[in-house]
DRENFIKOL-800280 format. One line per field, with one value per residue: residue number from 1; residue in three letters; x, y, z of N, C-alpha, C in turn. Coordinates in steps of 0.001 Angstrom, whole numbers, padded with zeros to 6 digits, always signed. Example, Ala and Ser with C-alpha at 12.3 -4.5 7.8 and 13.67 -1.06 7.14 Angstrom:
REM residues 2
k: 1 / 2
r: ALA / SER
n.east: +013190 / +012850
n.north: -005690 / -002250
n.up: +007800 / +007080
ca.east: +012300 / +013670
ca.north: -004500 / -001060
ca.up: +007800 / +007140
c.east: +013200 / +012900
c.north: -003300 / +000030
c.up: +007800 / +007870
***
This chain:
REM residues 94
k: 1 / 2 / 3 / 4 / 5 / 6 / 7 / 8 / 9 / 10 / 11 / 12 / 13 / 14 / 15 / 16 / 17 / 18 / 19 / 20 / 21 / 22 / 23 / 24 / 25 / 26 / 27 / 28 / 29 / 30 / 31 / 32 / 33 / 34 / 35 / 36 / 37 / 38 / 39 / 40 / 41 / 42 / 43 / 44 / 45 / 46 / 47 / 48 / 49 / 50 / 51 / 52 / 53 / 54 / 55 / 56 / 57 / 58 / 59 / 60 / 61 / 62 / 63 / 64 / 65 / 66 / 67 / 68 / 69 / 70 / 71 / 72 / 73 / 74 / 75 / 76 / 77 / 78 / 79 / 80 / 81 / 82 / 83 / 84 / 85 / 86 / 87 / 88 / 89 / 90 / 91 / 92 / 93 / 94
r: UNK / UNK / UNK / UNK / UNK / UNK / UNK / UNK / UNK / UNK / UNK / UNK / UNK / UNK / UNK / UNK / UNK / UNK / UNK / UNK / UNK / UNK / UNK / UNK / UNK / UNK / UNK / UNK / UNK / UNK / UNK / UNK / UNK / UNK / UNK / UNK / UNK / UNK / UNK / UNK / UNK / UNK / UNK / UNK / UNK / UNK / UNK / UNK / UNK / UNK / UNK / UNK / UNK / UNK / UNK / UNK / UNK / UNK / UNK / UNK / UNK / UNK / UNK / UNK / UNK / UNK / UNK / UNK / UNK / UNK / UNK / UNK / UNK / UNK / UNK / UNK / UNK / UNK / UNK / UNK / UNK / UNK / UNK / UNK / UNK / UNK / UNK / UNK / UNK / UNK / UNK / UNK / UNK / UNK
n.east: +000843 / +000698 / +001487 / -000153 / +000200 / -002086 / -003177 / -001288 / -001602 / -004260 / -004057 / -002356 / -004073 / -006088 / -004615 / -004133 / -001799 / +000682 / +002142 / +004900 / +005259 / +007690 / +008368 / +006609 / +007225 / +009194 / +007694 / +005939 / +007666 / +008598 / +006206 / +005476 / +007563 / +006963 / +004452 / +005177 / +006811 / +004899 / +003321 / +005074 / +005289 / +002622 / +002378 / +004042 / +005135 / +003255 / +002102 / +001627 / +002950 / +003167 / +000894 / +002009 / +002074 / +003657 / +007199 / +008281 / +007541 / +006882 / +004857 / +002678 / +003296 / +001490 / +001305 / +000321 / -000260 / +001678 / +002286 / +005322 / +007353 / +010241 / +013113 / +015649 / +015904 / +017722 / +020056 / +019108 / +018574 / +021135 / +021987 / +020766 / +020972 / +020072 / +018226 / +015291 / +013427 / +013501 / +013101 / +013572 / +014707 / +013674 / +013964 / +011435 / +008786 / +007163
n.north: -001178 / +002090 / +005240 / +008311 / +011843 / +013224 / +011584 / +011841 / +014572 / +014501 / +012891 / +014548 / +016728 / +015546 / +015062 / +017584 / +018884 / +020988 / +020691 / +021384 / +022020 / +021136 / +019039 / +016964 / +014834 / +013478 / +012594 / +010919 / +008872 / +007897 / +007008 / +005089 / +003239 / +002384 / +001185 / -000845 / -002403 / -003182 / -004766 / -006863 / -007961 / -008723 / -010731 / -012706 / -016063 / -017973 / -020347 / -023276 / -022419 / -021949 / -020145 / -017160 / -015139 / -013721 / -013227 / -014595 / -016560 / -015049 / -013370 / -010972 / -010572 / -010426 / -008872 / -008569 / -005354 / -004065 / -002204 / -001178 / -000065 / +001861 / +001275 / +002506 / +005527 / +007623 / +006599 / +006332 / +009012 / +009980 / +009691 / +011710 / +014598 / +016993 / +017864 / +018288 / +018798 / +016041 / +014815 / +014141 / +016885 / +018441 / +020168 / +022538 / +021362 / +022276
n.up: +000000 / -000947 / +000379 / +000121 / -000623 / +000046 / +002026 / +004064 / +004630 / +005495 / +007804 / +009307 / +009630 / +011192 / +013493 / +014241 / +013320 / +011942 / +009017 / +007057 / +003571 / +002505 / +004175 / +003804 / +002055 / +003526 / +005738 / +004398 / +003534 / +006030 / +007255 / +005395 / +005754 / +008365 / +008003 / +006205 / +007863 / +009771 / +008139 / +007587 / +010154 / +010581 / +008706 / +009584 / +010052 / +012173 / +012682 / +014536 / +016777 / +020304 / +022408 / +023758 / +026489 / +028239 / +028694 / +030743 / +033679 / +035856 / +038267 / +039811 / +043210 / +045989 / +049176 / +052557 / +053814 / +056344 / +059242 / +060368 / +062904 / +062737 / +064535 / +065097 / +064709 / +064844 / +063615 / +061064 / +060393 / +060257 / +057677 / +056357 / +054351 / +055258 / +058144 / +060200 / +063083 / +063796 / +061341 / +057794 / +055877 / +053036 / +049852 / +048827 / +046812 / +044047
ca.east: +000000 / +001486 / +000911 / -000230 / +000343 / -003389 / -003358 / -000432 / -002254 / -005458 / -003611 / -001877 / -005251 / -006729 / -003770 / -003966 / -000392 / +000990 / +003288 / +005345 / +005264 / +008985 / +008496 / +005600 / +007892 / +009856 / +006640 / +005431 / +008639 / +008595 / +004967 / +005537 / +008434 / +006220 / +003421 / +005855 / +007216 / +003670 / +002905 / +005975 / +004904 / +001312 / +002512 / +005031 / +004574 / +003032 / +001414 / +002295 / +003618 / +002348 / +000517 / +002896 / +001576 / +004811 / +008464 / +008638 / +006387 / +006727 / +003571 / +002650 / +003194 / +000881 / +001503 / -000494 / +000426 / +001867 / +003011 / +006457 / +008033 / +011697 / +013597 / +016848 / +015681 / +018951 / +020945 / +018499 / +018736 / +022552 / +022139 / +020042 / +021818 / +019527 / +017115 / +014602 / +012433 / +013587 / +012620 / +014354 / +014287 / +013901 / +013537 / +010014 / +008455 / +005915
ca.north: +000000 / +003330 / +006384 / +009493 / +013158 / +013570 / +010841 / +012488 / +015817 / +014145 / +012471 / +015741 / +017478 / +014849 / +015204 / +019012 / +019190 / +021851 / +020127 / +022215 / +021328 / +020493 / +017878 / +015939 / +013654 / +012765 / +011905 / +009838 / +007756 / +007331 / +006262 / +003913 / +002287 / +001832 / +000279 / -002023 / -003243 / -003771 / -005804 / -008003 / -008577 / -009345 / -011917 / -013633 / -017420 / -018290 / -021636 / -024271 / -021818 / -021841 / -018778 / -016615 / -013887 / -013041 / -013926 / -015419 / -016996 / -014230 / -012723 / -010097 / -011222 / -009464 / -009141 / -007741 / -004171 / -004058 / -001031 / -001530 / +001127 / +001752 / +001464 / +003338 / +006716 / +008430 / +006041 / +006662 / +010447 / +010241 / +009702 / +012863 / +015764 / +018058 / +017338 / +019273 / +018201 / +014584 / +014370 / +014584 / +018150 / +018465 / +021435 / +022614 / +020876 / +022947
ca.up: +000005 / -001082 / +001085 / -000745 / -000018 / +000605 / +003269 / +005068 / +005015 / +006259 / +009139 / +009986 / +010001 / +012312 / +014680 / +014432 / +013087 / +010790 / +008315 / +005959 / +002273 / +002277 / +005058 / +003491 / +001473 / +004631 / +006496 / +003554 / +003590 / +007385 / +007462 / +004534 / +006438 / +009514 / +007485 / +005659 / +008991 / +010325 / +007222 / +007827 / +011428 / +010397 / +007879 / +010152 / +010219 / +013579 / +012795 / +015350 / +017947 / +021493 / +022773 / +024773 / +027017 / +028798 / +028426 / +031899 / +034466 / +037052 / +038438 / +040969 / +044520 / +046890 / +050582 / +053417 / +054315 / +057786 / +059741 / +061218 / +063385 / +062640 / +065910 / +065223 / +063904 / +064802 / +062609 / +059784 / +060140 / +059980 / +056235 / +055794 / +054105 / +056090 / +058952 / +061016 / +063971 / +063736 / +060022 / +056648 / +055339 / +051578 / +049243 / +048447 / +045483 / +043630
c.east: +000885 / +000753 / +000941 / -000069 / -000966 / -003626 / -002502 / -001085 / -003519 / -005086 / -003112 / -003051 / -005950 / -005954 / -003502 / -002484 / -000256 / +002263 / +003630 / +005439 / +006565 / +009149 / +007552 / +006244 / +008568 / +008831 / +006057 / +006364 / +008656 / +007347 / +004946 / +006427 / +007714 / +005188 / +004027 / +006274 / +005997 / +003181 / +003778 / +005572 / +003575 / +001409 / +003553 / +004390 / +004479 / +002309 / +002250 / +003018 / +002634 / +002011 / +001430 / +002353 / +002742 / +006072 / +008880 / +007384 / +006174 / +005348 / +003651 / +002498 / +002668 / +001160 / +000595 / +000328 / +000477 / +002669 / +004086 / +007151 / +009535 / +012283 / +014727 / +016741 / +016928 / +019924 / +020395 / +018734 / +020198 / +022783 / +021499 / +021020 / +021357 / +018346 / +016553 / +013502 / +012351 / +013015 / +013631 / +013810 / +014666 / +013475 / +012045 / +009860 / +007131 / +005409
c.north: +001244 / +004468 / +007599 / +010773 / +013551 / +012842 / +011433 / +013774 / +015562 / +013719 / +013665 / +016610 / +016849 / +015037 / +016676 / +019411 / +020094 / +021308 / +021046 / +021373 / +020567 / +019211 / +016741 / +014686 / +012820 / +011959 / +010734 / +008623 / +007094 / +006492 / +005006 / +002838 / +001618 / +000829 / -000972 / -002966 / -003920 / -004895 / -007066 / -008729 / -009307 / -010649 / -012910 / -015001 / -017780 / -019613 / -022582 / -023708 / -021761 / -020372 / -018334 / -015265 / -013062 / -013855 / -014811 / -015711 / -016167 / -013594 / -011811 / -010913 / -010179 / -009874 / -008186 / -006553 / -004218 / -002824 / -001525 / -000243 / +000895 / +002135 / +002487 / +004572 / +007576 / +007918 / +006351 / +008127 / +010837 / +010386 / +010942 / +014004 / +016967 / +017477 / +018472 / +018576 / +016682 / +014017 / +014814 / +015935 / +018171 / +019812 / +021368 / +022098 / +021488 / +022359
c.up: +000001 / -000403 / +000172 / +000082 / +000677 / +001939 / +004387 / +005547 / +005830 / +007677 / +009938 / +010447 / +011210 / +013605 / +015001 / +014348 / +011884 / +010160 / +007148 / +004711 / +002051 / +003115 / +004687 / +002933 / +002550 / +005446 / +005696 / +003617 / +004964 / +007632 / +006613 / +005163 / +007608 / +009034 / +006857 / +006777 / +009623 / +009437 / +007385 / +009110 / +011280 / +009601 / +008376 / +010347 / +011700 / +013774 / +013626 / +016560 / +019113 / +021766 / +023909 / +025209 / +027565 / +028525 / +029583 / +032712 / +035718 / +037079 / +039646 / +042241 / +045489 / +048331 / +051359 / +053876 / +055818 / +058168 / +060680 / +061633 / +063331 / +063974 / +066020 / +064312 / +063792 / +063745 / +061212 / +059427 / +059911 / +058474 / +055593 / +055532 / +054934 / +056886 / +059810 / +061793 / +063806 / +062417 / +058961 / +056184 / +053864 / +051042 / +048877 / +047014 / +045094 / +042350
***
């Protein structure tokens, strides 16, 4: 399937993009490359292959949330570049 200038302009209009006339040829080639690759993937031989959902058998491991109080707060605060009122002091984030 060959991409036309009109199709590029239509897609650009749908995406509310302003494409300059000198760039249309570049977009046509790039989109054509993408569609060619998609066609290769769509036509890949997959007969006889098992269905694969993930590359490994790992799954989410859920645990119950538990509140644990940290005993040695002073040792923890030693690592703080700045502290105030027994807490880490950080710059304001707006």
